[in-house]
C-alpha positions as a printed NumPy array, in Angstrom:
array([[118.421,  94.571, -15.161],
       [120.251,  94.993, -12.334],
       [121.891,  98.165, -13.973],
       [118.671,  99.196, -14.747],
       [117.275,  99.153, -11.38 ],
       [120.359, 100.8  ,  -9.835],
       [120.058, 103.365, -12.184],
       [116.145, 103.957, -11.259],
       [117.206, 103.894,  -7.416],
       [119.95 , 106.303,  -8.244],
       [117.382, 108.612,  -9.923],
       [115.395, 108.351,  -7.259],
       [117.704, 109.358,  -4.621],
       [119.011, 112.065,  -6.617],
       [115.255, 113.406,  -6.961],
       [114.593, 113.291,  -3.302],
       [118.237, 115.094,  -2.308],
       [117.067, 117.698,  -5.115],
       [113.488, 118.195,  -3.374],
       [113.134, 120.936,  -1.465],
       [109.245, 120.759,  -0.25 ],
       [110.19 , 119.086,   2.817],
       [111.928, 121.951,   4.391],
       [109.492, 124.201,   3.505],
       [106.862, 121.713,   5.127],
       [109.028, 122.213,   8.498],
       [109.31 , 125.931,   8.017],
       [105.515, 126.327,   7.664],
       [105.004, 123.989,  10.548],
       [107.42 , 125.82 ,  12.891],
       [105.461, 128.97 ,  11.751],
       [102.256, 127.54 ,  12.435],
       [103.39 , 126.574,  15.8  ],
       [104.589, 130.373,  16.738],
       [101.479, 131.832,  15.078],
       [ 98.974, 129.118,  17.216],
       [101.469, 129.955,  20.261],
       [100.815, 133.954,  19.687],
       [ 96.815, 133.107,  19.109],
       [ 96.661, 131.325,  22.36 ],
       [ 98.396, 133.935,  24.207],
       [ 96.128, 136.539,  22.935],
       [ 93.291, 134.801,  23.62 ],
       [ 94.329, 133.886,  27.335],
       [ 95.418, 137.425,  27.967],
       [ 92.008, 138.655,  26.433],
       [ 90.519, 136.098,  29.116],
       [ 92.743, 137.563,  32.125],
       [ 91.605, 141.558,  31.124],
       [ 87.845, 140.617,  31.046],
       [ 88.585, 138.647,  34.553],
       [ 90.424, 141.441,  36.003],
       [ 87.905, 143.796,  35.034],
       [ 84.858, 141.711,  36.298],
       [ 86.944, 140.899,  39.621],
       [ 87.127, 145.066,  39.912],
       [ 83.462, 145.246,  39.549],
       [ 82.922, 142.911,  42.484],
       [ 85.118, 144.818,  44.604],
       [ 83.881, 148.01 ,  43.832],
       [ 80.411, 146.722,  44.656],
       [ 81.372, 144.901,  47.611],
       [ 83.493, 148.061,  49.229],
       [ 80.234, 150.181,  48.247],
       [ 78.197, 147.644,  49.969],
       [ 80.329, 147.801,  53.406],
       [ 80.503, 151.619,  53.312],
       [ 76.633, 152.012,  53.138],
       [ 76.31 , 149.447,  55.877],
       [ 79.627, 149.984,  57.763],
       [ 78.922, 153.392,  58.987],
       [ 76.517, 152.63 ,  61.492],
       [ 77.399, 148.719,  62.289],
       [ 80.687, 147.789,  61.225],
       [ 79.958, 143.911,  61.83 ],
       [ 77.275, 144.535,  58.84 ],
       [ 79.507, 146.273,  56.633],
       [ 82.281, 143.2  ,  56.47 ],
       [ 78.905, 140.749,  56.288],
       [ 77.834, 142.647,  53.347],
       [ 81.045, 143.162,  51.514],
       [ 81.801, 139.205,  51.857],
       [ 78.191, 138.53 ,  50.736],
       [ 78.202, 140.743,  47.475],
       [ 81.587, 138.755,  46.731],
       [ 80.075, 135.359,  47.273],
       [ 77.151, 136.188,  44.907],
       [ 79.654, 136.402,  42.235],
       [ 81.67 , 133.175,  43.106],
       [ 84.342, 134.852,  45.243],
       [ 84.62 , 133.332,  48.718],
       [ 88.006, 133.753,  50.381],
       [ 90.035, 130.602,  50.606],
       [ 88.079, 128.66 ,  47.853],
       [ 89.938, 127.287,  44.714],
       [ 92.566, 130.38 ,  44.484],
       [ 90.718, 133.236,  45.956],
       [ 91.969, 135.512,  48.535],
       [ 89.626, 137.867,  49.846],
       [ 90.114, 140.703,  52.328],
       [ 88.061, 143.926,  53.816],
       [ 89.455, 146.536,  55.511],
       [ 88.523, 149.708,  57.899],
       [ 90.102, 151.459,  57.889],
       [ 92.177, 150.392,  54.524],
       [ 95.182, 148.69 ,  54.997],
       [ 96.854, 151.268,  52.607],
       [ 96.493, 154.698,  50.643],
       [ 94.92 , 158.263,  51.535],
       [ 92.724, 156.562,  54.07 ],
       [ 94.907, 153.948,  55.933],
       [ 94.23 , 156.232,  59.11 ],
       [ 92.466, 155.113,  62.304],
       [ 90.142, 158.572,  62.097],
       [ 88.816, 156.581,  59.199],
       [ 87.702, 153.363,  60.844],
       [ 84.233, 152.294,  59.814],
       [ 84.24 , 155.246,  57.375],
       [ 86.499, 154.275,  54.637],
       [ 86.444, 150.479,  53.64 ],
       [ 89.203, 148.519,  51.621],
       [ 88.284, 145.267,  49.475],
       [ 90.63 , 143.472,  47.93 ],
       [ 90.404, 140.304,  45.735],
       [ 92.999, 138.127,  44.105],
       [ 92.603, 135.087,  42.168],
       [ 94.753, 132.871,  40.033],
       [ 94.318, 132.682,  36.147],
       [ 93.779, 129.806,  34.095],
       [ 96.268, 129.401,  31.434],
       [ 94.114, 127.64 ,  28.283],
       [ 97.111, 127.829,  25.803],
       [100.182, 129.169,  27.785],
       [100.405, 126.635,  30.354],
       [103.523, 124.736,  28.294],
       [105.489, 127.899,  28.374],
       [104.566, 130.359,  31.216],
       [103.046, 129.666,  35.041],
       [ 99.82 , 130.843,  35.813],
       [ 99.442, 134.946,  36.622],
       [ 97.511, 135.903,  39.63 ],
       [ 94.996, 138.54 ,  39.233],
       [ 94.355, 141.565,  42.066],
       [ 92.082, 144.036,  42.693],
       [ 91.706, 146.35 ,  45.437],
       [ 88.742, 149.263,  45.896],
       [ 87.856, 151.739,  48.465],
       [ 84.711, 153.532,  49.485],
       [ 84.215, 155.772,  51.8  ],
       [ 80.582, 156.164,  53.687],
       [ 78.995, 159.556,  54.62 ],
       [ 77.077, 161.834,  55.454],
       [ 76.801, 165.516,  53.897],
       [ 79.043, 167.764,  54.999],
       [ 76.377, 169.545,  56.414],
       [ 76.504, 169.624,  60.788],
       [ 74.386, 173.058,  61.509],
       [ 70.788, 173.422,  60.326],
       [ 68.741, 176.4  ,  60.976],
       [ 64.921, 175.218,  59.89 ],
       [ 63.307, 178.597,  61.137],
       [ 62.157, 180.   ,  57.348],
       [ 61.318, 183.582,  57.747],
       [ 63.289, 184.837,  60.72 ],
       [ 66.6  , 186.638,  61.202],
       [ 69.343, 184.895,  63.097],
       [ 68.021, 181.653,  62.137],
       [ 72.107, 180.864,  62.084],
       [ 73.615, 183.268,  64.385],
       [ 77.407, 183.658,  65.686],
       [ 77.701, 187.06 ,  67.821],
       [ 79.701, 188.896,  69.982],
       [ 82.817, 187.092,  70.779],
       [ 82.146, 183.992,  69.654],
       [ 85.207, 182.075,  67.886],
       [ 83.382, 179.093,  66.148],
       [ 85.611, 176.289,  64.073],
       [ 83.045, 173.92 ,  62.278],
       [ 84.891, 171.118,  60.343],
       [ 81.586, 170.98 ,  58.48 ],
       [ 79.046, 173.3  ,  56.666],
       [ 76.05 , 175.221,  57.783],
       [ 72.423, 175.491,  56.134],
       [ 70.205, 178.388,  57.257],
       [ 66.374, 178.108,  55.383],
       [ 65.457, 181.344,  56.488],
       [ 64.643, 183.711,  53.611],
       [ 65.44 , 186.731,  55.571],
       [ 68.235, 188.873,  54.86 ],
       [ 69.761, 188.109,  58.048],
       [ 68.654, 184.519,  57.973],
       [ 72.492, 184.03 ,  58.331],
       [ 74.117, 186.468,  60.676],
       [ 77.601, 186.872,  61.613],
       [ 78.199, 189.568,  63.467],
       [ 79.979, 191.852,  66.529],
       [ 83.852, 190.282,  66.557],
       [ 82.707, 186.717,  65.925],
       [ 84.988, 184.695,  64.335],
       [ 83.697, 182.048,  62.366],
       [ 85.183, 179.101,  60.264],
       [ 83.128, 176.314,  58.176],
       [ 83.482, 174.186,  54.909],
       [ 80.665, 176.146,  53.4  ],
       [ 77.257, 177.471,  53.537],
       [ 73.808, 176.896,  52.118],
       [ 71.521, 179.906,  52.481],
       [ 67.872, 180.129,  51.214],
       [ 67.704, 183.953,  51.272],
       [ 69.621, 185.401,  47.887],
       [ 71.448, 187.446,  50.491],
       [ 73.433, 187.235,  54.195],
       [ 75.263, 189.587,  56.898],
       [ 78.56 , 189.681,  58.273],
       [ 78.545, 193.163,  59.835],
       [ 81.935, 193.899,  61.448],
       [ 82.643, 190.125,  62.068],
       [ 86.678, 189.62 ,  62.904],
       [ 86.99 , 186.516,  60.559],
       [ 84.636, 184.725,  58.15 ],
       [ 86.467, 182.034,  56.961],
       [ 84.095, 180.144,  54.566],
       [ 85.253, 178.834,  50.961],
       [ 82.001, 179.453,  49.805],
       [ 78.588, 180.829,  50.957],
       [ 75.724, 179.765,  48.602],
       [ 72.632, 181.718,  48.071],
       [ 69.28 , 181.609,  47.012],
       [ 69.308, 177.526,  47.849],
       [ 66.653, 175.216,  48.223],
       [ 65.583, 174.946,  52.184],
       [ 67.432, 171.461,  53.541],
       [ 65.257, 169.314,  54.9  ],
       [ 64.499, 168.301,  58.548],
       [ 66.61 , 164.616,  58.675],
       [ 64.349, 163.619,  61.464],
       [ 61.17 , 164.756,  60.583],
       [ 59.615, 161.758,  60.975],
       [ 60.715, 160.418,  64.318],
       [ 58.415, 160.201,  67.09 ],
       [ 58.495, 159.949,  70.846],
       [ 58.113, 156.707,  72.283],
       [ 54.809, 156.491,  74.736],
       [ 55.926, 155.829,  78.411],
       [ 54.507, 155.736,  81.842],
       [ 54.604, 157.595,  85.301],
       [ 57.49 , 159.23 ,  87.145],
       [ 60.299, 157.236,  88.313],
       [ 61.722, 160.269,  89.752],
       [ 60.071, 164.003,  90.305],
       [ 62.243, 167.258,  90.697],
       [ 65.169, 164.708,  91.256],
       [ 68.211, 166.605,  92.476],
       [ 70.661, 163.714,  93.581],
       [ 73.017, 164.611,  96.445],
       [ 75.896, 162.342,  95.454],
       [ 76.956, 161.015,  92.205],
       [ 74.414, 158.345,  90.994],
       [ 73.783, 155.882,  87.579],
       [ 70.076, 155.536,  86.591],
       [ 69.055, 152.31 ,  84.648],
       [ 65.973, 152.434,  82.494],
       [ 63.231, 149.967,  82.978],
       [ 62.656, 146.477,  81.368],
       [ 60.663, 148.446,  78.249],
       [ 64.231, 150.962,  77.864],
       [ 62.62 , 153.96 ,  79.576],
       [ 63.445, 156.208,  82.832],
       [ 61.189, 159.038,  83.561],
       [ 62.169, 162.121,  85.026],
       [ 59.1  , 164.387,  85.935],
       [ 59.733, 168.321,  86.379],
       [ 63.52 , 168.197,  85.27 ],
       [ 66.559, 166.83 ,  86.679],
       [ 69.246, 169.18 ,  88.419],
       [ 72.885, 167.981,  88.635],
       [ 74.998, 170.044,  90.695],
       [ 78.517, 170.669,  91.311],
       [ 80.266, 167.792,  92.384],
       [ 77.718, 165.575,  91.138],
       [ 77.713, 162.942,  88.116],
       [ 75.186, 161.174,  86.751],
       [ 75.812, 158.065,  84.826],
       [ 73.113, 156.744,  82.212],
       [ 72.958, 153.345,  81.146],
       [ 72.14 , 152.788,  77.862],
       [ 68.342, 153.802,  76.98 ],
       [ 65.76 , 156.286,  76.342],
       [ 65.342, 158.983,  79.171],
       [ 62.24 , 161.071,  79.304],
       [ 62.356, 164.719,  80.701],
       [ 58.883, 165.318,  81.118],
       [ 58.367, 169.018,  81.76 ],
       [ 60.664, 171.212,  83.794],
       [ 64.396, 171.988,  83.127],
       [ 67.481, 169.664,  82.445],
       [ 70.38 , 172.163,  84.676],
       [ 73.632, 171.273,  85.239],
       [ 75.733, 173.585,  86.857],
       [ 79.516, 174.292,  86.585],
       [ 81.644, 171.075,  87.996],
       [ 78.155, 168.799,  87.567],
       [ 78.483, 165.869,  85.043],
       [ 76.336, 163.798,  82.991],
       [ 77.503, 160.732,  80.937],
       [ 76.187, 158.002,  78.974],
       [ 76.43 , 156.198,  75.899],
       [ 73.943, 154.536,  73.727],
       [ 71.451, 157.055,  74.926],
       [ 68.414, 159.533,  74.116],
       [ 67.62 , 162.317,  76.257],
       [ 63.863, 163.389,  75.043],
       [ 62.438, 166.634,  76.402],
       [ 58.901, 166.782,  76.414],
       [ 55.792, 167.248,  78.772],
       [ 51.996, 166.887,  79.253],
       [ 51.87 , 162.966,  80.227],
       [ 52.397, 163.3  ,  84.041],
       [ 51.01 , 166.943,  84.29 ],
       [ 53.644, 168.578,  83.527],
       [ 53.64 , 171.338,  81.103],
       [ 55.127, 171.174,  77.634],
       [ 58.193, 170.932,  76.974],
       [ 61.545, 170.71 ,  78.968],
       [ 64.175, 172.321,  78.317],
       [ 68.295, 172.43 ,  79.279],
       [ 70.355, 174.722,  80.776],
       [ 73.886, 173.464,  80.784],
       [ 76.474, 175.625,  82.536],
       [ 80.158, 176.269,  81.522],
       [ 82.45 , 173.894,  83.555],
       [ 80.228, 171.123,  83.121],
       [ 81.173, 167.437,  82.114],
       [ 78.514, 166.144,  79.101],
       [ 79.88 , 163.51 ,  77.198],
       [ 77.071, 161.711,  75.614],
       [ 76.976, 159.161,  72.877],
       [ 73.312, 158.474,  70.947],
       [ 72.46 , 154.98 ,  70.009],
       [ 73.45 , 153.97 ,  66.72 ],
       [ 70.544, 151.951,  65.396],
       [ 66.832, 152.016,  66.561],
       [ 64.056, 154.309,  66.227],
       [ 65.977, 157.079,  67.979],
       [ 69.281, 156.342,  66.218],
       [ 71.61 , 159.185,  66.073],
       [ 69.312, 161.531,  68.558],
       [ 71.567, 162.486,  71.518],
       [ 69.108, 165.241,  72.606],
       [ 65.324, 165.432,  71.107],
       [ 62.986, 168.067,  72.177],
       [ 59.095, 167.874,  71.389],
       [ 57.87 , 169.476,  68.356],
       [ 55.15 , 171.296,  70.583],
       [ 57.51 , 172.966,  72.541],
       [ 56.425, 177.01 ,  72.218],
       [ 58.459, 178.715,  69.915],
       [ 59.431, 181.341,  72.062],
       [ 61.551, 179.266,  74.357],
       [ 65.079, 178.234,  74.115],
       [ 67.928, 175.733,  75.312],
       [ 71.35 , 176.415,  76.129],
       [ 74.158, 174.01 ,  75.697],
       [ 77.411, 175.943,  76.923],
       [ 79.563, 173.498,  78.522],
       [ 82.477, 174.392,  76.889],
       [ 85.656, 172.507,  76.274],
       [ 84.194, 169.485,  78.6  ],
       [ 81.206, 169.02 ,  76.602],
       [ 81.676, 166.358,  73.98 ],
       [ 78.418, 164.588,  72.462],
       [ 77.992, 162.416,  69.494],
       [ 75.074, 162.501,  67.739],
       [ 72.424, 165.032,  67.208],
       [ 71.323, 167.837,  69.342],
       [ 67.193, 168.447,  67.759],
       [ 65.202, 171.153,  68.784],
       [ 62.852, 171.521,  65.836],
       [ 60.66 , 174.383,  67.13 ],
       [ 62.599, 176.366,  69.527],
       [ 66.03 , 177.953,  69.957],
       [ 69.395, 176.347,  70.981],
       [ 72.299, 178.201,  72.009],
       [ 75.476, 176.093,  71.715],
       [ 79.078, 176.33 ,  73.078],
       [ 80.919, 172.766,  73.194],
       [ 84.05 , 170.927,  71.751],
       [ 83.022, 168.273,  69.72 ],
       [ 86.076, 167.123,  68.151],
       [ 88.627, 166.369,  71.126],
       [ 87.862, 162.427,  71.537],
       [ 85.538, 159.784,  70.146],
       [ 82.923, 160.66 ,  72.292],
       [ 82.014, 164.014,  70.497],
       [ 83.556, 163.498,  66.939],
       [ 80.228, 163.612,  65.106],
       [ 77.815, 166.193,  66.27 ],
       [ 74.572, 167.906,  64.678],
       [ 72.862, 171.017,  65.826],
       [ 69.613, 171.005,  64.467],
       [ 67.136, 173.544,  65.918],
       [ 64.52 , 176.052,  64.729],
       [ 67.382, 178.53 ,  65.392],
       [ 71.217, 177.726,  66.136],
       [ 72.861, 180.612,  67.862],
       [ 76.801, 180.477,  68.711],
       [ 77.81 , 182.859,  71.57 ],
       [ 80.907, 181.408,  72.85 ],
       [ 83.84 , 179.308,  71.747],
       [ 82.679, 176.257,  69.766],
       [ 84.018, 173.122,  67.59 ],
       [ 82.004, 170.659,  65.794],
       [ 83.299, 168.05 ,  64.016],
       [ 81.449, 165.652,  61.749],
       [ 83.556, 162.089,  61.445],
       [ 80.342, 160.128,  61.771],
       [ 81.179, 156.861,  60.829],
       [ 79.518, 154.296,  62.816],
       [ 77.272, 156.952,  64.874],
       [ 74.017, 156.346,  63.083],
       [ 72.924, 159.81 ,  62.595],
       [ 71.199, 160.678,  59.524],
       [ 72.795, 163.055,  57.128],
       [ 71.428, 166.458,  56.819],
       [ 70.799, 167.226,  53.617],
       [ 71.264, 163.367,  52.522],
       [ 73.981, 160.828,  52.896],
       [ 76.878, 160.547,  50.494],
       [ 78.85 , 157.225,  49.906],
       [ 81.342, 157.232,  46.954],
       [ 83.914, 155.241,  45.563],
       [ 87.592, 156.9  ,  46.578],
       [ 90.033, 154.613,  45.283]])
């Protein structure tokens, strides 16, 4: 009996020793574990890539929103960017999210102080979950970056007259350097006219006529003059002159430097013009200054300085004829910055549309004439000589008139972030990086 039992045990052990099925099972188990690991890695990586795309979309929207609002109000630009991100659940400091909003950007092509409030950078980072891969790797961090540039169209000079010659004119020995483009709405063959020994540099030109005139101009440096274009719309056509009361000053010509301050309604009324002679500087506190009839006259050596101000040239309310004009001579100091918000945002000087078309205004202060905002003379001729690219005051100037004429040296810049102007031909905000 024992011999039989021992034989059975021996046979059983031999059979177990000879059986290779367990090895296969172990190998299969190991293979399945590896396969499961690769599948899990694939799932996690797919999730991370999807989440990174989502993060990039949020960063793009946040930067774009900041650029739209931030050009006129930097605080609102950052608020908008963070608000957009929060709508999608990305709040700096919550969970593992890190979010930064920078203007100018901290890196890249727009990382320069000159792009402050113009170029907006949003970066978002978030630690990613590891559903299947946590046993063999640490959690990765997804980081995205987006840059949007707020803008305004490239046009800074607009002649509104639809039929006359010289709607935009550079003549004589004028040397005009425009860091921007020109638009002439005239259908006349010389609606855009560069004549005499004038030098004109601009980034482009848009002309309604199918031709233009360059005469014997010494240098015309414009990459492309586009003819047969649609008329460019008046960007300030909907703006209106506020109502106002009696005169605060009449025929005012201060004998010494002084400061003017609007009343509680934000308006100061100068009837029959304002004359600023040599040696006198008039400082304007923020507000709206109505010049009711007469002339804004500044002679060489005089000065007019104001931030967050609009000068309105009008007439008729206090017995004055319509409408006031300007006569600014060379050697003056004119430093004006338009309001960035409100009904007159972007307008530095606004002449009444009822001004007789035969009248004209001059702004020929030269290098010390620095104006940030629009010089808007919709029914008359504006003759301009000024330097609007030398400093923060004057970095953004628009010249919009029935006719715009250059007769001396002029420089015009169009870095308009935070200035509040309306783009000529529309504003352009774009993703840049």
